[in-house]
N, C-alpha and C positions, 0 to 999 in steps of 0.2 A: 743901708740902701735896699729898697724894696723893688721888686720887678713886677710890673703889671702883666696881665695876660697879653696885651697888645705888644708890649716891649719884648716879652718872651718870643711871641710869634715873629716879630720883626728881626730879633737877633738870630733865631734859628734860620730863618730865610736868608738872611745876609751870610752867615757862616757856611751854610750848604752852598750857596751860590759861589762864595769865595773858593770853596773846595772843589769846584767843578761839577757840583750836582745842583743845577738850577731847579727850584721848586717855588711854586706861588705861595703867597701868604694864605690863600684859601685852603690849599692842600695841607699846609702845616696846621692850620686851625682844625681841619677835619680830622687829622691824625690824632691831635691832642684830645679832641672830643671823643674820638672813638676809644683812645686809651683810657679815659675816665669810665666810659661804659663797660669796657672789658674788665678793668681793675675792680669796679663795683661788683660785677657778676662773680668774678673769681673769688673775691674776699667773702662775699655772702655765702658761697659754696664751701668756704673753709680753706681755700687755697691761699698760696703766697703769690705776690706779683713781683717778679724781678725788674729792676730798673738798672740797666747796665751802666756802670760807672758811679752809681749813687748807693745802691743797696737793694733792700728787699722790703716791700709793704707786707705787713703781717696783721691779720685780725686778731684781736684779743678781747677778752671780757673784762669789764670793770664791775667789781662787786657792789652790791647795794651797801649804803653807808648813811651814817647820820651826819648831817651838816648844820650850819648856823646861818640864819638869815642875817646878813651884815647890818641891816637897817634896824632890826628889832632885837636880835640876839636870840630869837626863838629857834628851837631845834626843828629841823626839817628832815624828812626822809628823802634821801636821794636814790632813785631805783637804779638797778643794775642796767648796764648798757654795753653794746659792742663798741669798740674803738679801733682805730687803726694806728700802728706803730711803724716807724721806718727803722729798720735795722741797717745801719749804715755799712757800706762795703769798705774794704780795705783802701781802695783808691781815694774815696772821699774822706775817709778818716785820716789818712796821711796828708792829704791836701789841707785840711782844716787844722791840723796840729803840727805843721812844719814851719 
């Protein structure tokens, strides 16, 4: 099952409303958009981004390497680049492995 952005916003809105914290879909969307901006800025600066209940986003570097073009089999050089990894937290890890 995949969750679309709209479904995520709807679910968060419903769960907060059921918990006694009414919030609009527009507000949830704004928070998620701002989270993306703050996370990008923090990761570019070399910091980690905590996601309570999930884990921590961490920036890492992928080294340059030689790959293969699947269509032709020709060797190609893949440049180094920055990537993002999610280091899962204990709560998420236990939920997935129980």
